[in-house]
C-alpha positions as CSV (number, residue, x, y, z in Angstrom):
1,M,-37.6,42.2,-129.7
2,T,-34.3,40.2,-129.5
3,Y,-33.1,38.6,-126.2
4,S,-30.4,41.3,-125.8
5,N,-32.8,44.1,-126.4
6,K,-35.2,42.6,-123.8
7,C,-32.3,42.5,-121.3
8,I,-31.4,46.2,-122.0
9,F,-35.1,47.1,-121.6
10,L,-35.4,45.3,-118.3
11,V,-32.2,46.9,-116.9
12,C,-33.4,50.4,-117.9
13,S,-36.8,49.8,-116.4
14,V,-35.3,48.7,-113.1
15,L,-33.1,51.8,-113.0
16,L,-36.0,54.1,-113.8
17,L,-38.1,52.4,-111.1
18,F,-35.5,52.3,-108.3
19,G,-32.9,54.9,-109.4
20,V,-29.2,54.6,-110.2
21,P,-27.3,53.3,-107.1
22,K,-25.3,56.0,-105.4
23,T,-22.4,53.8,-104.6
24,I,-20.7,50.8,-106.3
25,A,-19.3,47.8,-104.4
26,Q,-16.1,47.2,-106.2
27,N,-12.3,47.0,-105.8
28,D,-10.2,49.4,-107.8
29,K,-6.8,49.1,-109.4
30,L,-4.2,51.8,-109.6
31,S,-1.2,51.4,-111.9
32,T,2.2,51.9,-110.2
33,K,5.7,51.6,-111.6
34,N,5.9,48.2,-109.9
35,G,2.6,46.6,-110.6
36,D,-1.1,47.3,-109.8
37,L,-2.2,48.5,-106.4
38,T,-5.6,47.1,-105.6
39,I,-7.9,49.2,-103.3
40,I,-10.4,47.2,-101.4
41,P,-13.1,49.1,-99.5
42,I,-14.4,47.0,-96.6
43,N,-16.5,49.0,-94.0
44,H,-16.7,52.5,-92.6
45,A,-13.0,53.3,-91.8
46,T,-11.7,49.8,-92.8
47,L,-9.9,49.1,-96.1
48,A,-7.2,47.0,-97.6
49,L,-4.4,47.7,-100.1
50,K,-2.8,44.9,-102.1
51,W,0.5,45.5,-103.9
52,Q,2.9,42.8,-105.1
53,N,3.2,40.5,-102.0
54,E,2.0,43.1,-99.5
55,V,-1.5,43.2,-98.2
56,I,-2.0,46.2,-95.9
57,Y,-5.1,46.5,-93.6
58,I,-6.1,49.9,-92.3
59,D,-8.2,49.9,-89.1
60,P,-9.6,46.4,-89.3
61,S,-12.8,46.4,-87.4
62,G,-16.1,44.6,-87.3
63,S,-17.3,41.0,-88.1
64,T,-14.9,38.6,-89.6
65,N,-17.4,38.1,-92.4
66,L,-16.5,41.5,-93.7
67,F,-13.1,40.2,-94.7
68,N,-14.4,37.2,-96.8
69,G,-12.3,37.0,-100.0
70,V,-9.7,39.5,-98.7
71,P,-6.2,38.1,-98.4
72,K,-4.6,37.9,-95.0
73,P,-2.7,41.0,-94.2
74,T,1.1,41.2,-94.1
75,L,0.8,44.5,-92.3
76,I,-1.8,46.3,-90.2
77,L,-2.0,50.1,-89.7
78,I,-4.2,51.5,-86.9
79,T,-5.0,55.2,-86.7
80,D,-6.6,55.7,-83.2
81,I,-7.9,54.0,-80.1
82,H,-11.7,54.1,-80.8
83,G,-13.5,50.9,-81.6
84,D,-14.1,51.7,-85.2
85,H,-10.3,51.9,-85.7
86,L,-8.8,49.7,-83.0
87,N,-11.0,46.6,-82.4
88,V,-9.1,44.0,-80.3
89,N,-12.0,41.5,-80.8
90,T,-11.6,41.7,-84.5
91,L,-7.8,41.3,-84.4
92,E,-8.1,38.3,-82.0
93,N,-11.0,36.7,-84.0
94,M,-9.0,37.0,-87.2
95,K,-6.0,35.5,-85.5
96,F,-3.8,38.5,-86.4
97,Q,-1.5,38.1,-83.4
98,D,1.5,37.3,-85.6
99,V,0.9,40.1,-88.1
100,K,3.0,43.2,-87.9
101,I,1.0,46.1,-86.5
102,I,2.0,49.8,-86.7
103,G,0.2,52.5,-84.8
104,P,0.6,55.4,-82.4
105,Q,1.7,54.5,-78.9
106,A,-1.8,55.1,-77.5
107,V,-3.0,52.2,-79.7
108,L,-0.2,49.8,-78.8
109,D,-0.8,50.4,-75.1
110,Q,-4.3,48.9,-75.5
111,L,-3.1,45.7,-77.3
112,P,-2.9,42.5,-75.3
113,A,0.5,41.0,-74.7
114,S,-0.2,38.3,-77.3
115,F,0.4,41.0,-79.9
116,S,4.1,41.3,-79.8
117,N,5.0,42.2,-83.4
118,V,4.2,45.9,-83.0
119,T,5.9,49.1,-83.9
120,S,5.1,52.5,-82.5
121,L,5.0,55.3,-85.0
122,G,4.3,58.9,-83.9
123,N,3.3,62.0,-85.8
124,S,6.0,63.3,-88.2
125,N,7.9,60.0,-88.2
126,D,8.1,57.5,-91.0
127,L,9.6,54.1,-91.7
128,D,10.1,51.7,-94.7
129,I,8.8,48.2,-94.8
130,N,9.3,46.0,-97.9
131,E,9.5,49.0,-100.3
132,V,6.5,50.7,-98.7
133,N,7.1,54.0,-96.9
134,I,4.7,54.8,-94.1
135,A,4.6,58.4,-92.8
136,A,2.5,59.3,-89.8
137,I,0.9,62.7,-89.8
138,P,-1.4,64.4,-87.3
139,M,-5.2,63.9,-87.1
140,Y,-7.2,65.9,-84.6
141,N,-10.3,67.9,-83.8
142,L,-10.7,71.6,-83.9
143,P,-10.6,73.6,-81.8
144,E,-7.9,71.9,-79.8
145,T,-9.3,71.5,-76.3
146,S,-8.4,69.3,-73.3
147,D,-11.6,67.3,-73.7
148,S,-11.3,66.7,-77.5
149,R,-12.4,63.4,-78.9
150,H,-9.3,63.4,-81.0
151,P,-6.5,65.4,-79.4
152,K,-3.5,66.3,-81.5
153,G,-0.7,63.7,-81.2
154,R,-2.7,60.7,-80.0
155,G,-3.7,59.3,-83.4
156,N,-2.2,59.1,-86.8
157,G,-3.2,59.9,-90.3
158,Y,-0.9,58.1,-92.8
159,V,0.7,58.9,-96.1
160,L,1.8,55.7,-97.8
161,T,4.2,55.7,-100.7
162,I,3.7,52.5,-102.7
163,G,5.3,51.9,-106.1
164,G,5.8,55.7,-106.5
165,K,2.1,56.5,-105.7
166,R,1.2,58.5,-102.5
167,I,-1.9,57.4,-100.6
168,Y,-3.4,59.5,-97.8
169,I,-5.5,58.0,-95.0
170,S,-7.1,60.8,-93.0
171,G,-7.9,59.0,-89.8
172,D,-10.4,60.9,-87.6
173,T,-9.6,64.5,-88.4
174,E,-11.1,67.8,-89.0
175,D,-10.1,70.4,-91.6
176,I,-6.6,70.8,-90.3
177,E,-3.6,72.6,-91.8
178,E,-1.5,69.5,-92.0
179,M,-4.1,68.0,-94.4
180,R,-4.5,71.1,-96.5
181,S,-0.7,71.3,-97.0
182,L,-0.3,67.8,-98.4
183,K,1.4,67.6,-101.7
184,K,1.4,65.2,-104.7
185,I,-1.3,62.9,-103.3
186,D,-2.5,60.3,-105.8
187,V,-5.3,58.8,-103.7
188,A,-7.0,60.2,-100.6
189,F,-9.4,58.6,-98.2
190,V,-11.2,61.5,-96.4
191,C,-13.5,61.2,-93.4
192,M,-16.7,63.3,-92.9
193,N,-19.1,62.6,-90.1
194,L,-20.5,64.9,-87.4
195,P,-19.9,65.4,-84.6
196,Y,-16.8,63.2,-84.7
197,T,-14.8,64.6,-87.6
198,M,-15.8,67.3,-90.1
199,E,-18.8,68.3,-92.2
200,V,-19.0,67.7,-95.9
201,D,-18.3,71.4,-96.9
202,A,-15.1,71.4,-94.8
203,A,-13.9,68.1,-96.2
204,A,-14.6,69.3,-99.8
205,S,-12.8,72.6,-99.1
206,A,-9.7,70.8,-97.8
207,V,-9.6,68.4,-100.7
208,L,-9.8,71.4,-103.2
209,D,-6.8,72.8,-101.3
210,F,-4.5,69.7,-101.4
211,K,-5.7,68.4,-104.8
212,P,-5.5,64.7,-104.7
213,K,-5.9,63.0,-108.1
214,I,-8.5,60.6,-106.7
215,V,-10.5,60.9,-103.5
216,Y,-12.7,58.4,-101.7
217,P,-15.2,59.7,-99.1
218,F,-15.3,57.2,-96.3
219,H,-16.0,57.1,-92.6
220,Y,-19.2,59.1,-93.3
221,R,-21.7,57.6,-90.8
222,G,-22.3,59.9,-87.9
223,K,-24.8,60.5,-85.1
224,G,-27.4,61.8,-87.6
225,G,-26.9,59.0,-90.1
226,F,-24.9,59.2,-93.3
227,S,-23.2,62.3,-94.6
228,D,-24.2,63.5,-98.0
229,V,-21.4,62.1,-100.2
230,D,-23.2,63.1,-103.4
231,K,-22.9,66.7,-102.2
232,F,-19.2,66.2,-101.5
233,K,-18.7,64.8,-105.0
234,N,-20.5,67.8,-106.5
235,L,-18.6,70.3,-104.5
236,V,-15.2,68.8,-105.3
237,E,-15.8,68.1,-109.0
238,S,-17.4,71.4,-109.7
239,G,-14.5,73.2,-107.9
240,N,-11.8,71.2,-109.7
241,K,-12.7,68.9,-112.6
242,S,-9.2,67.2,-112.5
243,I,-10.1,65.6,-109.1
244,E,-12.0,62.4,-109.4
245,V,-14.4,61.5,-106.6
246,R,-15.1,57.8,-106.2
247,L,-18.2,56.8,-104.3
248,R,-17.9,53.2,-103.1
249,D,-20.1,51.0,-100.9
250,W,-18.8,51.1,-97.4
251,Y,-21.9,50.1,-95.5
252,S,-24.1,47.5,-97.1
253,K,-22.2,44.4,-95.8
């Protein structure tokens, strides 16, 4: 047996013994009309997008070690006030006081005065920063009640237009009409964790309605553990083979 054949045999034996990994720790590149967009999964609801000279962090939270190897952000987007989205300790420990932060007013109200480079953006509003359009859209729980964990209007989902590509960040939402009515989404990051957001079946049903080209299940750790992202993938891809579901490693760091 040659050396290469021995290596192949060893790899196959390991996969048979332990199984094929469900998720892959990797960054992805998406071609745009103005260069590649790099998608960097970090942890739970936290990710980064790199395009040209822009590095956009969404909901930076957790230990600074999670960001090893990730370039410093030029812009930070925050969706809501809860600690897995707005984490002041992380922002301070990473020395992000000088980085431009965009979020709903409820988020900005909780930032210390040292964070002065902030812009409030509410539902249904948008702005342009360095050739990136940032549109804030609703995210909320159903039914709408006075004691909701995520009342309508407090937090933001986002649709970013970067190099002609449209990227949807769900924030903490349930299966709402504003998500189902999205159009021409190239990449979607969709949450699914009970009891905070929505169940896998609802998330898959919504995705089949708004038909993103690529969807990443993220924010899928809930009270009962991890949501079944394999089931989500099967539901979506069996319902519409043109939608690619990408399972990535959001929790091993």
